[in-house]
OpenMM code with the backbone's topology and positions (N, CA, C; nanometers):
from openmm import Vec3, app, unit

residues = "UNK UNK UNK UNK UNK UNK UNK UNK UNK UNK UNK UNK UNK UNK UNK UNK UNK UNK UNK UNK UNK UNK UNK UNK UNK UNK UNK UNK UNK UNK UNK UNK UNK UNK UNK UNK UNK UNK UNK UNK UNK UNK UNK UNK UNK UNK UNK UNK UNK UNK UNK UNK UNK UNK UNK UNK UNK UNK UNK UNK UNK UNK UNK UNK UNK UNK UNK UNK UNK UNK UNK UNK UNK UNK UNK UNK UNK UNK UNK UNK UNK UNK UNK UNK UNK UNK UNK UNK UNK UNK UNK UNK UNK UNK UNK UNK UNK UNK UNK UNK UNK UNK UNK UNK UNK UNK UNK UNK UNK UNK UNK UNK UNK UNK UNK UNK UNK UNK UNK UNK UNK UNK UNK UNK UNK UNK UNK".split()
positions = [
    Vec3(-0.7988, 3.1730, -2.0711),
    Vec3(-0.7667, 3.0583, -1.9811),
    Vec3(-0.6418, 2.9943, -2.0478),
    Vec3(-0.5514, 2.9293, -1.9692),
    Vec3(-0.4369, 2.8748, -2.0209),
    Vec3(-0.4593, 2.7577, -2.1025),
    Vec3(-0.3525, 2.6962, -2.1573),
    Vec3(-0.3727, 2.5766, -2.2454),
    Vec3(-0.4617, 2.4722, -2.1812),
    Vec3(-0.4480, 2.4458, -2.0560),
    Vec3(-0.5189, 2.3315, -1.9980),
    Vec3(-0.6585, 2.3508, -1.9889),
    Vec3(-0.7202, 2.4666, -1.9757),
    Vec3(-0.8589, 2.4994, -1.9775),
    Vec3(-0.9185, 2.4724, -1.8435),
    Vec3(-1.0497, 2.5155, -1.8450),
    Vec3(-1.1284, 2.5100, -1.7194),
    Vec3(-1.1606, 2.3716, -1.6672),
    Vec3(-1.1722, 2.2611, -1.7482),
    Vec3(-1.1927, 2.1318, -1.7014),
    Vec3(-1.0849, 2.0750, -1.6169),
    Vec3(-0.9624, 2.0904, -1.6677),
    Vec3(-0.8444, 2.0419, -1.5849),
    Vec3(-0.8263, 2.1187, -1.4644),
    Vec3(-0.8555, 2.2515, -1.4703),
    Vec3(-0.8451, 2.3274, -1.3431),
    Vec3(-0.9445, 2.2808, -1.2342),
    Vec3(-1.0685, 2.2435, -1.2830),
    Vec3(-1.1737, 2.2107, -1.1936),
    Vec3(-1.1216, 2.0826, -1.1309),
    Vec3(-1.0638, 1.9816, -1.2077),
    Vec3(-1.0282, 1.8648, -1.1400),
    Vec3(-0.9116, 1.8843, -1.0405),
    Vec3(-0.8161, 1.9721, -1.0705),
    Vec3(-0.7156, 2.0092, -0.9782),
    Vec3(-0.7706, 2.0719, -0.8518),
    Vec3(-0.8687, 2.1500, -0.8593),
    Vec3(-0.9237, 2.2157, -0.7414),
    Vec3(-1.0040, 2.1243, -0.6566),
    Vec3(-1.0854, 2.0328, -0.7137),
    Vec3(-1.1602, 1.9360, -0.6335),
    Vec3(-1.0594, 1.8441, -0.5758),
    Vec3(-0.9598, 1.8038, -0.6462),
    Vec3(-0.8610, 1.6958, -0.5897),
    Vec3(-0.7872, 1.7664, -0.4671),
    Vec3(-0.7576, 1.8915, -0.4823),
    Vec3(-0.6849, 1.9689, -0.3782),
    Vec3(-0.7723, 1.9694, -0.2557),
    Vec3(-0.8989, 2.0069, -0.2652),
    Vec3(-0.9900, 2.0148, -0.1633),
    Vec3(-1.0112, 1.8761, -0.1013),
    Vec3(-1.0198, 1.7767, -0.1802),
    Vec3(-1.0284, 1.6382, -0.1270),
    Vec3(-0.8982, 1.6000, -0.0449),
    Vec3(-0.7864, 1.6368, -0.0912),
    Vec3(-0.6586, 1.6172, -0.0130),
    Vec3(-0.6559, 1.6864, 0.1152),
    Vec3(-0.7043, 1.8075, 0.1239),
    Vec3(-0.7146, 1.8869, 0.2416),
    Vec3(-0.8060, 1.8205, 0.3478),
    Vec3(-0.9168, 1.7775, 0.2940),
    Vec3(-1.0180, 1.7079, 0.3855),
    Vec3(-0.9630, 1.5785, 0.4446),
    Vec3(-0.9048, 1.4938, 0.3412),
    Vec3(-0.8515, 1.3647, 0.4004),
    Vec3(-0.7353, 1.3923, 0.4964),
    Vec3(-0.6550, 1.4980, 0.4830),
    Vec3(-0.5438, 1.5181, 0.5717),
    Vec3(-0.5809, 1.5394, 0.7159),
    Vec3(-0.7160, 1.5845, 0.7372),
    Vec3(-0.7624, 1.6056, 0.8690),
    Vec3(-0.8027, 1.4786, 0.9355),
    Vec3(-0.8328, 1.3737, 0.8692),
    Vec3(-0.8733, 1.2511, 0.9293),
    Vec3(-0.7938, 1.1961, 1.0326),
    Vec3(-0.6604, 1.1816, 1.0114),
    Vec3(-0.5700, 1.1226, 1.1140),
    Vec3(-0.5632, 1.2156, 1.2337),
    Vec3(-0.5776, 1.3441, 1.2119),
    Vec3(-0.5832, 1.4433, 1.3280),
    Vec3(-0.7066, 1.4145, 1.4137),
    Vec3(-0.8257, 1.4072, 1.3528),
    Vec3(-0.9419, 1.3781, 1.4245),
    Vec3(-0.9394, 1.2417, 1.4924),
    Vec3(-0.8818, 1.1460, 1.4297),
    Vec3(-0.8685, 1.0027, 1.4963),
    Vec3(-0.7725, 1.0120, 1.6140),
    Vec3(-0.6618, 1.0939, 1.6060),
    Vec3(-0.5704, 1.1163, 1.7190),
    Vec3(-0.6321, 1.1833, 1.8268),
    Vec3(-0.7193, 1.2840, 1.7947),
    Vec3(-0.7875, 1.3529, 1.9021),
    Vec3(-0.8761, 1.2489, 1.9872),
    Vec3(-0.9473, 1.1589, 1.9177),
    Vec3(-1.0278, 1.0624, 1.9761),
    Vec3(-0.9397, 0.9706, 2.0543),
    Vec3(-0.8346, 0.9252, 2.0008),
    Vec3(-0.7499, 0.8218, 2.0730),
    Vec3(-0.6841, 0.8820, 2.1864),
    Vec3(-0.6717, 1.0063, 2.1954),
    Vec3(-0.6032, 1.0770, 2.3121),
    Vec3(-0.7122, 1.1027, 2.4304),
    Vec3(-0.8332, 1.0545, 2.4019),
    Vec3(-0.9366, 1.0581, 2.5199),
    Vec3(-1.0403, 1.1676, 2.4929),
    Vec3(-1.0393, 1.2478, 2.3884),
    Vec3(-1.1464, 1.3450, 2.3621),
    Vec3(-1.2470, 1.2705, 2.2737),
    Vec3(-1.3542, 1.2380, 2.3285),
    Vec3(-1.4579, 1.1600, 2.2475),
    Vec3(-1.5270, 1.2425, 2.1416),
    Vec3(-1.5145, 1.3722, 2.1496),
    Vec3(-1.5701, 1.4561, 2.0314),
    Vec3(-1.4894, 1.4221, 1.9125),
    Vec3(-1.3649, 1.3819, 1.9150),
    Vec3(-1.2866, 1.3519, 1.8059),
    Vec3(-1.3505, 1.2475, 1.7159),
    Vec3(-1.4141, 1.1470, 1.7767),
    Vec3(-1.4840, 1.0476, 1.6925),
    Vec3(-1.5927, 1.1063, 1.6081),
    Vec3(-1.6672, 1.2013, 1.6677),
    Vec3(-1.7761, 1.2675, 1.5940),
    Vec3(-1.7139, 1.3406, 1.4643),
    Vec3(-1.6048, 1.4146, 1.5037),
    Vec3(-1.5308, 1.4937, 1.3929),
    Vec3(-1.4777, 1.3964, 1.2909),
    Vec3(-1.4217, 1.2788, 1.3261),
    Vec3(-1.3673, 1.1823, 1.2391),
    Vec3(-1.4832, 1.1307, 1.1580),
    Vec3(-1.5988, 1.0994, 1.2072),
    Vec3(-1.7089, 1.0440, 1.1320),
    Vec3(-1.7644, 1.1527, 1.0323),
    Vec3(-1.7732, 1.2777, 1.0758),
    Vec3(-1.8186, 1.3881, 0.9833),
    Vec3(-1.7146, 1.4003, 0.8781),
    Vec3(-1.5858, 1.4012, 0.9124),
    Vec3(-1.4797, 1.4189, 0.8134),
    Vec3(-1.4855, 1.3098, 0.7097),
    Vec3(-1.5171, 1.1805, 0.7470),
    Vec3(-1.5246, 1.0684, 0.6613),
    Vec3(-1.6425, 1.0967, 0.5559),
    Vec3(-1.7510, 1.1568, 0.5960),
    Vec3(-1.8596, 1.1920, 0.5090),
    Vec3(-1.8197, 1.2959, 0.4130),
    Vec3(-1.7501, 1.3905, 0.4556),
    Vec3(-1.7017, 1.4949, 0.3647),
    Vec3(-1.5899, 1.4449, 0.2634),
    Vec3(-1.4961, 1.3707, 0.3160),
    Vec3(-1.3913, 1.3060, 0.2337),
    Vec3(-1.4527, 1.2230, 0.1172),
    Vec3(-1.5395, 1.1346, 0.1698),
    Vec3(-1.6092, 1.0446, 0.0663),
    Vec3(-1.6846, 1.1140, -0.0315),
    Vec3(-1.7627, 1.2163, 0.0080),
    Vec3(-1.8398, 1.3003, -0.0845),
    Vec3(-1.7513, 1.3735, -0.1898),
    Vec3(-1.6319, 1.4328, -0.1393),
    Vec3(-1.5443, 1.4926, -0.2244),
    Vec3(-1.4786, 1.3955, -0.3219),
    Vec3(-1.4515, 1.2682, -0.2818),
    Vec3(-1.4069, 1.1734, -0.3691),
    Vec3(-1.4967, 1.1337, -0.4812),
    Vec3(-1.6273, 1.1357, -0.4539),
    Vec3(-1.7296, 1.1076, -0.5628),
    Vec3(-1.7388, 1.2250, -0.6556),
    Vec3(-1.7258, 1.3505, -0.5977),
    Vec3(-1.7304, 1.4662, -0.6850),
    Vec3(-1.6136, 1.4617, -0.7717),
    Vec3(-1.5089, 1.4262, -0.7163),
    Vec3(-1.3721, 1.4225, -0.7975),
    Vec3(-1.3912, 1.3216, -0.9156),
    Vec3(-1.4498, 1.2106, -0.8849),
    Vec3(-1.4714, 1.1033, -0.9789),
    Vec3(-1.5546, 1.1550, -1.0956),
    Vec3(-1.6668, 1.2283, -1.0616),
    Vec3(-1.7545, 1.2894, -1.1699),
    Vec3(-1.6751, 1.3814, -1.2525),
    Vec3(-1.5893, 1.4733, -1.1902),
    Vec3(-1.5043, 1.5681, -1.2753),
    Vec3(-1.4054, 1.4882, -1.3544),
    Vec3(-1.3494, 1.3873, -1.3037),
    Vec3(-1.2515, 1.3063, -1.3733),
    Vec3(-1.3146, 1.2441, -1.4954),
    Vec3(-1.4408, 1.1975, -1.4866),
    Vec3(-1.5127, 1.1466, -1.5997),
    Vec3(-1.5276, 1.2546, -1.7081),
    Vec3(-1.5539, 1.3745, -1.6660),
    Vec3(-1.5759, 1.4821, -1.7625),
    Vec3(-1.4369, 1.5156, -1.8228),
    Vec3(-1.3229, 1.5125, -1.7580),
    Vec3(-1.1902, 1.5227, -1.8108),
    Vec3(-1.1717, 1.4175, -1.9219),
    Vec3(-1.2034, 1.2956, -1.8883),
    Vec3(-1.1833, 1.1824, -1.9818),
    Vec3(-1.2675, 1.2171, -2.1136),
    Vec3(-1.3916, 1.2526, -2.1002),
    Vec3(-1.4765, 1.2817, -2.2104),
    Vec3(-1.4328, 1.4012, -2.2856),
    Vec3(-1.4049, 1.5140, -2.2182),
    Vec3(-1.3717, 1.6316, -2.2862),
    Vec3(-1.2313, 1.6468, -2.3390),
    Vec3(-1.1374, 1.5989, -2.2504),
    Vec3(-0.9983, 1.6119, -2.2876),
    Vec3(-0.9296, 1.4943, -2.3378),
    Vec3(-1.0044, 1.3844, -2.3383),
    Vec3(-0.9455, 1.2495, -2.3850),
    Vec3(-0.8257, 1.2053, -2.2926),
    Vec3(-0.8420, 1.2317, -2.1662),
    Vec3(-0.7330, 1.1907, -2.0754),
    Vec3(-0.7927, 1.0849, -1.9745),
    Vec3(-0.7609, 0.9640, -1.9962),
    Vec3(-0.8197, 0.8585, -1.9167),
    Vec3(-0.7480, 0.8440, -1.7798),
    Vec3(-0.6229, 0.8744, -1.7728),
    Vec3(-0.5372, 0.8425, -1.6489),
    Vec3(-0.5941, 0.9154, -1.5222),
    Vec3(-0.6468, 1.0365, -1.5198),
    Vec3(-0.6998, 1.0916, -1.4066),
    Vec3(-0.8283, 1.0132, -1.3522),
    Vec3(-0.9063, 0.9730, -1.4471),
    Vec3(-1.0259, 0.8992, -1.4086),
    Vec3(-0.9966, 0.7598, -1.3514),
    Vec3(-0.8916, 0.6992, -1.4140),
    Vec3(-0.8573, 0.5614, -1.3630),
    Vec3(-0.7945, 0.5671, -1.2322),
    Vec3(-0.7069, 0.6733, -1.2053),
    Vec3(-0.6413, 0.6910, -1.0803),
    Vec3(-0.7354, 0.7324, -0.9685),
    Vec3(-0.8393, 0.8200, -1.0015),
    Vec3(-0.9386, 0.8611, -0.9090),
    Vec3(-1.0258, 0.7473, -0.8731),
    Vec3(-1.0556, 0.6604, -0.9697),
    Vec3(-1.1378, 0.5405, -0.9396),
    Vec3(-1.0736, 0.4529, -0.8392),
    Vec3(-0.9420, 0.4397, -0.8485),
    Vec3(-0.8636, 0.3528, -0.7574),
    Vec3(-0.8705, 0.4145, -0.6144),
    Vec3(-0.8495, 0.5438, -0.6077),
    Vec3(-0.8419, 0.6130, -0.4794),
    Vec3(-0.9832, 0.6084, -0.4163),
    Vec3(-1.0921, 0.6287, -0.4937),
    Vec3(-1.2267, 0.6320, -0.4417),
    Vec3(-1.2657, 0.4812, -0.3932),
    Vec3(-1.2235, 0.3829, -0.4714),
    Vec3(-1.2613, 0.2474, -0.4357),
    Vec3(-1.1935, 0.2128, -0.2988),
    Vec3(-1.0619, 0.2563, -0.2867),
    Vec3(-0.9978, 0.2219, -0.1559),
    Vec3(-1.0622, 0.3065, -0.0480),
    Vec3(-1.0995, 0.4335, -0.0678),
    Vec3(-1.1608, 0.5205, 0.0251),
    Vec3(-1.3043, 0.4573, 0.0685),
    Vec3(-1.3776, 0.4010, -0.0206),
    Vec3(-1.5104, 0.3522, 0.0077),
    Vec3(-1.4916, 0.2269, 0.0945),
    Vec3(-1.4019, 0.1446, 0.0543),
    Vec3(-1.3684, 0.0257, 0.1382),
    Vec3(-1.3339, 0.0641, 0.2767),
    Vec3(-1.2406, 0.1652, 0.2886),
    Vec3(-1.1917, 0.2167, 0.4177),
    Vec3(-1.3059, 0.2750, 0.4955),
    Vec3(-1.4001, 0.3354, 0.4375),
    Vec3(-1.5138, 0.3956, 0.5057),
    Vec3(-1.5977, 0.2892, 0.5699),
    Vec3(-1.6344, 0.1911, 0.4979),
    Vec3(-1.7119, 0.0787, 0.5501),
    Vec3(-1.6415, 0.0006, 0.6537),
    Vec3(-1.5100, -0.0193, 0.6312),
    Vec3(-1.4288, -0.0833, 0.7361),
    Vec3(-1.4309, -0.0090, 0.8719),
    Vec3(-1.4364, 0.1218, 0.8569),
    Vec3(-1.4389, 0.2072, 0.9717),
    Vec3(-1.5748, 0.1956, 1.0487),
    Vec3(-1.6844, 0.1907, 0.9693),
    Vec3(-1.8194, 0.1760, 1.0287),
    Vec3(-1.8362, 0.0366, 1.0961),
    Vec3(-1.7689, -0.0566, 1.0352),
    Vec3(-1.7797, -0.1908, 1.0904),
    Vec3(-1.6797, -0.2094, 1.2118),
    Vec3(-1.5917, -0.1124, 1.2419),
    Vec3(-1.4914, -0.1271, 1.3414),
    Vec3(-1.3820, -0.2290, 1.3102),
    Vec3(-1.3605, -0.2497, 1.1788),
    Vec3(-1.2535, -0.3411, 1.1392),
    Vec3(-1.1218, -0.2510, 1.1217),
    Vec3(-1.0632, -0.2236, 1.2415),
    Vec3(-0.9523, -0.1258, 1.2396),
    Vec3(-0.8271, -0.2010, 1.1704),
    Vec3(-0.8113, -0.3216, 1.1648),
    Vec3(-0.6997, -0.3976, 1.1008),
    Vec3(-0.7075, -0.3659, 0.9576),
    Vec3(-0.8208, -0.3295, 0.8963),
    Vec3(-0.8328, -0.2892, 0.7578),
    Vec3(-0.8372, -0.1331, 0.7481),
    Vec3(-0.9189, -0.0725, 0.8306),
    Vec3(-0.9388, 0.0661, 0.8315),
    Vec3(-0.8089, 0.1525, 0.8293),
    Vec3(-0.7236, 0.1224, 0.9269),
    Vec3(-0.6006, 0.2004, 0.9427),
    Vec3(-0.5094, 0.1898, 0.8209),
    Vec3(-0.4682, 0.0642, 0.7835),
    Vec3(-0.3797, 0.0718, 0.6613),
    Vec3(-0.4353, 0.1252, 0.5369),
    Vec3(-0.5718, 0.1021, 0.5113),
    Vec3(-0.6346, 0.1561, 0.3962),
    Vec3(-0.6434, 0.3102, 0.4086),
    Vec3(-0.6419, 0.3698, 0.5322),
    Vec3(-0.6419, 0.5117, 0.5401),
    Vec3(-0.5075, 0.5670, 0.5021),
    Vec3(-0.4040, 0.5008, 0.5439),
    Vec3(-0.2670, 0.5345, 0.5100),
    Vec3(-0.2404, 0.5336, 0.3552),
    Vec3(-0.2856, 0.4162, 0.2983),
    Vec3(-0.2790, 0.3934, 0.1591),
    Vec3(-0.3610, 0.5038, 0.0710),
    Vec3(-0.4755, 0.5283, 0.1180),
    Vec3(-0.5669, 0.6231, 0.0473),
    Vec3(-0.5098, 0.7604, 0.0555),
    Vec3(-0.4575, 0.8044, 0.1664),
    Vec3(-0.3963, 0.9351, 0.1737),
    Vec3(-0.2751, 0.9461, 0.0988),
    Vec3(-0.1809, 0.8395, 0.1020),
    Vec3(-0.0619, 0.8464, 0.0089),
    Vec3(-0.1097, 0.8437, -0.1403),
    Vec3(-0.1990, 0.7644, -0.1728),
    Vec3(-0.2392, 0.7621, -0.3182),
    Vec3(-0.3000, 0.8992, -0.3638),
    Vec3(-0.3736, 0.9532, -0.2745),
    Vec3(-0.4283, 1.0877, -0.3162),
    Vec3(-0.3151, 1.2009, -0.3268),
    Vec3(-0.2281, 1.1874, -0.2410),
    Vec3(-0.1119, 1.2908, -0.2508),
    Vec3(-0.0345, 1.2690, -0.3867),
    Vec3(-0.0127, 1.1457, -0.4276),
    Vec3(0.0533, 1.1220, -0.5528),
    Vec3(-0.0378, 1.1704, -0.6675),
    Vec3(-0.1609, 1.1463, -0.6563),
    Vec3(-0.2523, 1.1854, -0.7684),
    Vec3(-0.2618, 1.3376, -0.7766),
    Vec3(-0.2736, 1.4040, -0.6694),
    Vec3(-0.2780, 1.5483, -0.6604),
    Vec3(-0.1512, 1.6103, -0.7298),
    Vec3(-0.0420, 1.5534, -0.6865),
    Vec3(0.0918, 1.6027, -0.7448),
    Vec3(0.1034, 1.5791, -0.8944),
    Vec3(0.0519, 1.4613, -0.9368),
    Vec3(0.0494, 1.4370, -1.0792),
    Vec3(-0.0330, 1.5317, -1.1588),
    Vec3(-0.1614, 1.5689, -1.0996),
    Vec3(-0.2501, 1.6500, -1.1580),
    Vec3(-0.1960, 1.7880, -1.1771),
    Vec3(-0.1148, 1.8341, -1.0794),
    Vec3(-0.0659, 1.9661, -1.0806),
    Vec3(0.0702, 1.9750, -1.1591),
    Vec3(0.1369, 1.8735, -1.1736),
    Vec3(0.2764, 1.8797, -1.2268),
    Vec3(0.2666, 1.8481, -1.3815),
    Vec3(0.1755, 1.7738, -1.4195),
    Vec3(0.1721, 1.7283, -1.5617),
    Vec3(0.1168, 1.8489, -1.6518),
    Vec3(0.1721, 1.8545, -1.7728),
    Vec3(0.1173, 1.9446, -1.8669),
    Vec3(0.0071, 1.8766, -1.9450),
    Vec3(-0.1061, 1.9376, -1.9469),
    Vec3(-0.2203, 1.8809, -2.0071),
    Vec3(-0.2187, 1.8913, -2.1671),
    Vec3(-0.1463, 1.9842, -2.2169),
    Vec3(-0.1324, 2.0107, -2.3617),
    Vec3(-0.2542, 2.0208, -2.4410),
    Vec3(-0.3640, 2.0599, -2.3896),
    Vec3(-0.4830, 2.0795, -2.4685),
    Vec3(-0.5463, 2.2117, -2.4408),
    Vec3(-0.6344, 2.2570, -2.5257),
    Vec3(-0.7144, 2.3659, -2.5011),
    Vec3(-0.8686, 2.3235, -2.5043),
    Vec3(-0.9316, 2.3616, -2.3904),
    Vec3(-1.0729, 2.3254, -2.3897),
    Vec3(-1.1445, 2.4413, -2.3441),
    Vec3(-1.2750, 2.4522, -2.3825),
    Vec3(-1.3590, 2.5696, -2.3516),
    Vec3(-1.4301, 2.5531, -2.2198),
] * unit.nanometer
topology = app.Topology()
chain = topology.addChain("A")
for resn in residues:
    res = topology.addResidue(resn, chain)
    for name in ("N", "CA", "C"):
        topology.addAtom(name, app.Element.getBySymbol(name[0]), res)
């Protein structure tokens, strides 16, 4: 394994999957808003998948913090997951005034985080 080790690669993989899942959410919302009511079901299922991946990412980020002594991925993931959780519940409550801007913010934050995870040199060896 490269310098960065299995732990950092696990975080990169989970974060990338998280990003792919969240990128589908605006598409499903658009399908619903264009009159296809199955889009709402897809959007709700996608929200469950995205939120679950966010929490998996958080667990892996905690492992990165403990094993590699890198706090920034955990702190950034915590911020993204907190916004994502608030956005999830705003959607359930129908508070679109909060749900939509938080969705944009969460997607943008996750893009920046994934780019940082893939671009930074971890500079450590872990087993």
